[in-house]
N, C-alpha and C positions, 0 to 999 in steps of 0.2 A: 504494500500500500504506500502510495506516495502522497505528497501534499505538504503544505506548510503546517507547522506545529508551534503553538505557543508554549514554551517551556520556561519554568522559573524555579528558583531555589527559594522556598518559603522564608528562609532567614534573610533574604535580600529583597523581599517584597514581591507582589504578584504583577505589578505593572498594568493592572486593569482598573476600571472604574470602581469595582467592588470585588471583594475577596470571593473567588469561585468555589472554595473548598466545600461549603455546605450544599452548594448546588450540584457538585460532582458526586458527593457521597449522599445520594438521594434516590428515591424517597426513603425517609426513615420513620419507622413506627414511633409514635409519641409515647414517652414514658409518663403516663398520667398517674402520679404516685400519691396515695393517701398514707398518712402516718399519724402517730399520736405521740405527744411528749410524755414525760414522766408524770406530769400533773393531770393528764387526761385530755388536754387540748388537742383538737384534731387539725391537721393541715392537709391540703390538697393542692398539688402543683404539677404542671406539665414540664417534661424535660425532653429536649430534642435528640439527645444521645441515649439510645435505649436499644437493647437487643436480648436475644435468647442465646445462651452459651452452652447448654447441655440438655439432653433429654432423659438420661438415666443417672441420677434423678433430674427433674426439670430444674434448670438454673437460669435466672434472668438477672439483668443488671441495668443500671442507668448511671450516667455521669453528670455531676453537677459542676458547673463553672462558678466557682465560689462556694464557700461553705455555708450553704443555705439551711433553712429550718428542717427540710426533709432529712438531710444527712445527720444533723444533731438529734432529731427525734428518733431516727432509726438506730443510731448508736446507743441512745438511752434505753430504748425498749426492745430492740432486737427484732422488730417486726415492721412490715409494710405491705401494701397491696398495690398491684398494678391494675388500672382500669382501662378498658378499651375506649379510645376516643373515636367517635364516629361523626359523619356529616351532620346528622340531626342534633348532635351534642356539641358541635364545633364552637358555637358562640359562647356557650356556657363553659366549655373547657378553657377558652381564651380568657374569660373573666377570672378564672382561677390563677392566671399568670400575673395578675396585678400585684405590684410591689406594696402590699398592705403590711400593717404592723403585725408583729408576732402576737399570736393569740386570736387573731381574727379568723373566724370559721369560714373557709372558702366554700364549703358546701352550702352554707346559708347565703353567702355572697352571690353565688351563681344559681341559686334556686334549685339545688340538687338534693336528692333524698339519700340519707345515710341508711345503708343496709348493714346489719351487724355481721361481723366475722364469725366463722364457725370454728376455725382452728387458731385464729389470732385475735387480739383485742382491738384491731383496727377496722373501722367500717369501710365499705366500698360504695361506689356509685350505683345505686339501685337501677338507674336508667340505662346503665351500660350493658351491652349484650354479653360481655364476659369480664371476669375479674380473676386475678391470681393472687391468692394469699401467700405471703412469703415470710420466712424467718431468715434473719441475717446470717450470711456466711462470713463476709468480711467487708470492711471499708478500706479502700486502698487510695492513698494520696499519690497521684501520678508524679513522675520525675522525668525531666528531659534528658537528652543525650549526655549532657554535662553533669548529670546527677543532681541537678538543682530541683527542689520541690516546686511543683506547679500549683496554682490555685484551682485545681481540678480534683474531684473526689469521685471514685468509682465505688458504688455499692452493689454487691452481689448477694442475691438471696435464693434460697431453695424454696420451690413452690410446695406448700403443704396443704393447699386447698384450691379448688377450681370451681368457679361459679359460671354457669352458662344459662342464659334465659332460654326457656324451652322453645320459644317461637323461632329460634335460630338453629335448632337441630332438625335436619331434614334427612330422614332415613338413617338416623344415627350419626350423621356427619355435621360438623359445625359449618354453617353456610356463611363463609366469609364475605361473599359478594353481597348477600342480603344485609349483613351487619353494617356495611359501608364504612369500614375503618378509614380514617384520614391519617396522613403522614406529612411530616415536614419535607419541603421540596425546594430548598435553596435559600433565597435571600430573605430579607427581614419579614415579609408578610406572605411568603409563598407556602401553600399547602397543596396536597394532592389527594385524590380519591381514586380507588380502584375503578378503572374504566373497562377492563376486559380481563378475564381469566382464561388460561388454557392449560392443558395437560401435556406433559412430556416425560416419558419414563426414562429412567437411567439405563444406558446401554448395558447389555450383559457382557461378560468377559469374552 
């Protein structure tokens, strides 16, 4: 393949009107995380760096740029819940990203219903098609190539409970397309929704 390529070393700047990193690593499932502090106050916040890391057992994680309330809460209680963010819930999810004072209940702020946890003491978003209850495995502060600590914190949790609203189960399968999950897709205000799904089996040896 031939053609011009824009290359840059991130340490020297990207040379573009806006940093393209988050637009390249996209779309990204939103880490809509509910947590509770040691005094029982509940927090709900979205994170754009989120992923699944293992299936036996299930392990998920999210990264916080800055040591935010979610990280402090999870370290204090050892529990959190991931809530699926969907197109019908997008505006309410976005309201939970507001930089409000510690102790403000984002569930109430966004008009969302708390559903109690089964295996953790943290509530989840009742309106969400699916939620994953987690117990903390570890919180890792990231370091750069020079060994310098970054203001980025990775929380990894093992899933100990799965909630699926029954209307999204079709013939025993979770209907991802019907749930309409949304993802972060690049620049400051860009989001994506699944437009098409297709199947492709892994080739045999």
